[in-house]
C-alpha positions as CSV (number, residue, x, y, z in Angstrom):
1,M,-5.3,-8.5,-6.6
2,P,-4.1,-7.8,-2.8
3,I,-0.1,-8.0,-2.4
4,T,1.8,-10.4,-0.3
5,L,4.3,-9.3,2.4
6,A,7.2,-10.7,0.5
7,Q,6.1,-8.1,-3.0
8,A,5.9,-5.2,-0.3
9,R,9.4,-6.3,0.8
10,D,10.8,-5.9,-2.7
11,N,8.9,-2.3,-4.2
12,R,9.4,-0.4,-1.6
13,G,8.5,3.0,-2.5
14,E,6.2,1.7,-5.5
15,L,2.8,3.1,-5.8
16,V,-0.2,0.8,-3.9
17,A,-3.9,1.7,-4.3
18,Y,-5.8,1.2,-1.2
19,R,-9.3,-0.5,-1.9
20,S,-11.5,-0.3,1.2
21,P,-12.6,-3.6,2.9
22,A,-16.5,-3.1,3.1
23,T,-16.7,-1.6,-0.7
24,R,-13.6,-3.1,-2.2
25,E,-13.4,0.4,-4.2
26,I,-10.1,2.3,-4.0
27,T,-10.0,5.2,-2.1
28,E,-6.3,6.4,-1.9
29,H,-3.1,5.9,-3.5
30,G,0.6,5.9,-1.6
31,R,3.6,4.5,-1.7
32,I,5.1,1.7,0.4
33,A,7.7,3.0,3.2
34,G,8.6,-1.0,4.8
35,V,6.8,-3.7,5.8
36,A,6.3,-4.2,10.4
37,G,5.4,-7.9,10.8
38,R,2.2,-8.6,9.0
39,M,1.4,-5.0,7.4
40,V,2.9,-3.0,5.1
41,L,3.6,0.9,5.9
42,V,2.5,3.1,3.1
43,R,3.0,6.9,2.9
44,Y,-0.3,7.9,1.5
45,R,-0.8,11.4,0.0
46,S,-3.2,12.6,2.8
47,S,-0.8,11.5,5.5
48,P,2.7,12.5,6.5
49,D,3.5,9.5,8.5
50,P,3.5,6.0,7.3
51,I,0.2,4.4,8.2
52,L,0.1,0.1,8.7
53,T,-2.4,-0.7,6.2
54,H,-3.4,-5.4,6.1
55,P,-1.5,-6.2,2.6
56,D,-5.0,-7.9,2.0
57,N,-6.5,-4.2,1.0
58,L,-3.6,-3.1,-1.0
59,E,-3.0,-3.2,-5.1
60,L,0.1,-2.8,-6.4
61,I,0.2,-0.3,-9.0
62,G,4.0,0.3,-9.8
63,D,5.8,3.7,-10.8
64,T,3.6,6.1,-12.3
65,N,5.6,8.8,-11.7
66,A,2.3,10.0,-9.2
């Protein structure tokens, strides 16, 4: 289920899964770095800097020590 901006704000540092808008398959994991406007800043494993991501494409996994 997609996260809300409020959930993203309340769960900074938690693990999320990115779902491709085209296939809805999980293609990446990252940690919530913050919220900017209507987007969530996510620090993905493949990028050194947080990337703006639409919350409809994110699913909160929580902290699994990943």
